[in-house]
Each structure stands twice: as C-alpha cells, then as structure tokens.
C-alpha positions in Angstrom: 9.2 5.6 15.0 11.2 8.6 16.7 9.2 7.3 19.8 9.7 7.7 23.5 10.8 5.2 25.8 7.4 4.4 27.4 5.7 4.3 24.1 3.3 6.5 25.0 1.8 6.9 21.8 -1.7 7.5 22.0 -0.5 10.3 25.2 1.7 11.7 23.2 -1.1 12.3 20.0 -3.6 14.0 22.7 -1.5 16.4 23.8 -0.3 17.3 20.1 -3.7 17.8 19.3 -4.6 19.4 22.1 -2.0 22.5 21.8 -3.7 22.7 18.2 -7.3 23.7 19.5 -8.1 26.9 20.7 -10.6 27.8 23.2 -12.2 30.0 21.3 -13.1 27.2 18.9 -14.7 25.6 21.7 -16.7 27.9 22.9 -14.6 28.8 26.1 -13.5 32.3 27.1 -10.0 33.3 27.2 -9.8 35.3 30.1 -6.9 35.4 32.2 -2.9 34.7 31.5 -2.5 31.6 30.0 0.9 29.3 29.8 -0.5 27.3 26.4 -1.8 28.2 23.3 -3.9 25.0 23.0 -6.5 23.5 25.3 -5.5 22.9 29.1 -6.2 19.3 30.2 -8.5 20.0 32.5 -10.6 21.8 29.9 -10.6 18.9 27.4 -11.6 16.6 30.5 -14.6 18.9 31.3 -15.7 18.9 27.4 -15.3 15.5 26.8 -17.1 14.3 30.0 -14.3 12.5 31.8 -12.3 13.1 35.3 -9.6 15.3 34.9 -7.5 12.3 37.0 -8.7 9.9 33.8 -7.3 12.0 31.3 -4.3 12.6 32.9 -3.8 8.9 33.1 -4.0 8.8 29.4 -2.0 11.5 28.5 0.9 10.2 31.0 0.5 6.6 29.5 -1.1 5.4 32.1 -4.0 3.7 30.5 -3.3 3.1 27.4 -6.9 1.0 26.6 -9.5 4.0 27.0 -13.2 2.6 26.1 -14.3 3.7 22.6 -17.1 6.0 24.1 -14.0 8.2 25.6 -12.0 7.9 22.4 -15.4 9.5 20.4 -15.7 12.1 23.1 -12.1 13.2 22.9 -12.1 13.4 19.2 -15.3 15.6 19.1 -13.1 18.0 21.5 -10.0 17.9 19.5 -12.2 18.5 16.7 -10.6 15.3 14.8 -12.0 14.4 11.5 -12.9 10.9 10.3 -9.4 9.9 9.3 -8.1 11.5 12.4 -10.6 10.0 14.7 -10.0 6.4 12.8 -6.1 6.8 13.6 -6.7 7.7 17.5 -8.8 4.6 18.2 -6.4 2.6 16.4 -4.0 4.3 18.4 -6.3 3.2 21.6 -6.4 -0.4 20.3 -3.2 -1.2 22.0 -2.5 -3.6 19.6 0.7 -5.9 20.5 3.5 -4.8 18.0 5.6 -7.3 16.2 9.7 -6.7 16.3 11.2 -4.3 14.0 11.8 -5.8 10.1 12.9 -4.8 7.4 9.4 -4.7 4.1 10.3 -7.1 1.3 11.4 -4.8 -1.7 8.6 -3.3 -3.2 8.6 -4.1 -7.4 6.9 -2.0 -9.7 4.6 -4.7 -12.0 5.8 -5.0 -15.8 2.6 -3.3 -16.8 3.0 0.1 -15.1 6.1 0.2 -17.0 4.6 -0.7 -19.9 1.9 2.3 -19.2 4.7 4.9 -17.6 6.1 4.7 -21.4 3.0 5.3 -23.0 1.4 8.2 -21.0 2.7 11.6 -22.4 2.4 13.6 -18.9 4.8 13.6 -16.0 4.1 9.9 -13.8 5.9 7.8 -11.8 5.6 5.4 -9.2 6.3 5.6 -5.4 6.4 2.9 -2.5 5.0 2.9 0.7 7.5 5.5 2.2 7.3 7.7 -0.8 10.4 6.8 -2.5 10.3 6.8 -6.7 10.1 3.4 -7.8 9.7 4.5 -11.5 9.0 7.0 -13.6 8.9 8.3 -17.5 11.1 10.1 -19.5 8.6 13.4 -19.5 8.5 13.1 -15.8 12.2 13.6 -15.5 12.3 16.2 -17.6 9.3 17.9 -15.2 11.7 17.4 -12.5 14.9 15.8 -12.0 14.1 14.5 -8.3 11.6 12.2 -10.2 14.3 9.9 -10.9 14.5 6.3 -8.9 16.2 5.8 -5.7 15.5 9.3 -4.6 12.3 10.1 -2.3 9.9 12.4 -2.2 9.6 13.5 1.3 13.7 14.1 1.6 13.2 16.2 -1.5 11.0 18.0 -0.4 12.2 18.8 2.6 16.2 18.7 2.0 16.5 19.7 -1.6 16.7 23.5 -2.4 15.6 23.4 -6.1 12.2 21.3 -5.2 11.1 23.6 -2.5 11.8 27.0 -5.2 9.8 24.3 -7.4 6.9 23.7 -5.2 4.2 27.4 -5.6 3.4 26.8 -1.5 6.6 25.5 -0.1 5.0 24.8 3.4 1.9 23.6 2.6 3.2 20.5 0.2 5.5 19.6 3.7 2.4 19.9 5.8 0.2 18.0 3.0 3.3 15.2 2.3 4.1 15.0 6.3 0.4 14.1 7.0 0.0 11.7 4.2 3.3 10.0 5.4 1.9 9.4 8.8 -1.2 8.9 7.8 0.4 5.7 5.0 3.0 4.8 7.5 1.2 5.6 11.1 3.2 4.9 13.9 5.0 1.5 12.5 7.7 1.2 14.8 8.2 -2.3 13.0 9.0 -0.7 9.2 13.3 -0.4 9.4 12.6 2.1 6.2 9.9 4.3 7.6 12.2 4.8 11.1 15.2 5.1 9.1 13.6 7.5 7.1 11.9 10.1 10.4 15.2 9.4 12.2 17.3 11.4 9.0 14.6 13.9 8.5 14.5 14.9 12.3 17.9 15.5 12.6 18.0 17.2 9.2 15.0 19.4 9.0 13.6 21.5 11.5 10.4 22.0 9.3 10.1 18.1 9.4 10.7 18.3 13.2 8.1 20.9 13.8 5.3 19.5 11.4 6.0 15.8 12.4 4.9 16.9 15.9 1.8 18.2 15.8 0.8 14.4 14.2 -1.7 15.8 11.3 -2.9 13.0 9.4 -4.5 12.8 6.2 -4.6 10.9 2.9 -3.0 12.8 -0.2 -5.3 12.6 -2.8 -6.4 14.2 -5.9 -5.7 17.7 -5.9 -3.7 20.4 -8.1 -0.9 22.2 -7.5 1.4 25.4 -9.3 5.0 24.4 -9.6 7.7 26.6 -11.3 9.9 24.9 -13.3 13.2 26.5 -14.6 12.8 25.9 -18.6 8.9 26.3 -19.1 7.5 28.4 -16.0 4.8 28.3 -13.9 2.6 25.4 -14.7 -0.9 25.0 -13.2 -1.3 21.0 -12.8 -3.9 18.3 -11.4 -2.0 15.4 -9.9 -4.0 12.1 -8.8 -2.3 9.3 -6.6 -3.2 5.5 -7.8 -2.8 2.5 -6.1 -1.5 0.0 -8.4 -1.2 -3.5 -6.2 1.3 -2.1 -3.0 3.1 0.2 -4.8 1.0 3.9 -6.0 1.3 5.4 -9.7 1.1 9.5 -9.3 0.2 11.4 -12.7 0.8 15.2 -13.0 -1.6 16.4 -15.8 -2.5 19.9 -17.4 -6.3 21.1 -18.7 -7.0 20.1 -22.2 -6.0 22.9 -24.9 -4.6 25.3 -22.2 -1.5 26.7 -21.7 -0.1 24.0 -19.4 -0.9 22.0 -21.4 1.5 23.5 -24.0 4.4 23.3 -21.8 4.3 19.8 -21.3 4.2 19.0 -24.9 7.3 20.7 -25.0 8.4 19.0 -21.7 7.6 16.0 -23.3 9.5 17.0 -26.7 12.4 17.4 -24.6 12.7 13.9 -23.2 12.3 12.6 -26.4 15.2 15.0 -27.9 17.0 14.3 -24.9 16.2 10.1 -25.0 17.1 10.1 -29.0 20.4 11.8 -28.2 21.3 9.1 -25.9 20.5 6.4 -28.2 22.6 7.8 -31.4 25.5 6.3 -32.0 28.7 8.7 -31.6 30.1 9.2 -35.4 33.4 8.5 -35.9 35.4 9.7 -38.8 36.8 7.0 -41.0 40.4 5.6 -40.3 
C-alpha cells in the first residue's frame, strides 16, 4: 500500500508520528533554531531511554524487530493511544506477508437486506474498503452517493457535492482516513485496498497529506452535521455495527426533533419516488 521499495513500514510510522509531537508536549525547551516542527531523533531516543544509534537503525529499517519494552517506551514518547500503540506493536512484529491477491467478494446477508427495507432512517451496508454494498431508499434520498458501487472514501475526497454535504469536511476526512488505516492497516496483500490508496494518492492532495500522518483509529458511533440540499441542515447520530464481515451504518435523529421531521420527509420523498417508478405508464386507448 504505497510503501517504499525498502518496505520500512515501522520507520515510516515512527517518522510520521515523531513529526506530530511538539517539544512543549513532552516538556522540552524550544530555544534555538529548529528545522523540524516535531521532535528530533535524538530527543525521541533520549526520552525513550534508548541510544540514538539504535533509534536511527529503527527509523532507517536496519532493525525492524524491537522488543516490546522498546516499543512501549516509543509509544509513550510519541503519545500514542491504545489503538495506535497496538498498530505500532503490529508493525514491530515483522510477520511475513503473503503474496498480494484480491480478496473474495463481500456479500450482504439476506437478513440485512430485509432490515434495510424495514428501517425508516438512512441505512446502508459498507465493505472492508468502504464500498457501498447495499442501501435503503431513505439513504439514497439522504445522499445519492449512498448507492451500491460508490466508495465512501472516494466520494468524501473527490466529490464536490459530498464536501458541501459535510459540515466539517476536514474533520470528516481525518476520521475516515484514520478509520480506513485501522481497518486495512498497511496490508499490501489486499489488491482492492492498494488500488484505492493508489488512486486517491494521485487524485487527492488531502488524502496524501492525511495518509502521511499515519493516524489510526476506529470510527465508531458518533454525531455528525450534514447539509441536505432539499431539507437543510441536520444533526444526526451515526452508528456502525459489524454484521458478519460487513458493516451496517445507520443515521438517526433525536426523537421528536426537527431533524426527525426532516428524516420523515426524506422517507416520504423516497416512498413517492419508489411508487412512481413502480407505476405502469398510462397508455391512451388506441
């Protein structure tokens, strides 16, 4: 997944995270001229209690199997949370990777299709690489990009309408890219993930910038604000629920709120559109 020829994933991660920690955050003075905004290599090695020579070997890929104690010290210095620390430990494990292949196609269980049809709020099913696999009529009225065949990450980064739809597009891109990395990691064996990262790296400067930070976190339930062209601004909750090997995503409002009324309006519009599509064409008597 856009990795360098030397496959120095651990070193890349250490460099990226080091650049995000300021001296002030770790209690170091900032006097004198600094050519880097984050921590220097010697500062990381000092704070972690390891030699500068050993830390340089880690960043340059000359040693990719540090001990758990060393990784724990680096995680502390780089102020990694539990998810990021787990990711760092995984990079340091150095497991051999199988040859790249295309994963089997993900399928939506029949019961999820039934659930989607029964829900009166926007709901859709997404795959491992954020492809939309199925959606209900309310979701398609909520956003025309929630149609099977679309990719949520591609839409977010490359579709101007999706950018206008999101109240805080920059925050949404950070969260989505960090969640994508949490799901796929640096799995260069997944052809679909590699293709998507390659496409977005070429087409989106925003993706290149955020991807280089190596943020990693799960995207779980939270709240979001969107601007719908027909019903206006909505404050909604969003939950992502794993079902087998896919994820059910549901948007829903607070009960008895203005947002709930707007969702009901979207459901009515979706039902009317569905009825018009099912209605036979009127043919005048010949």
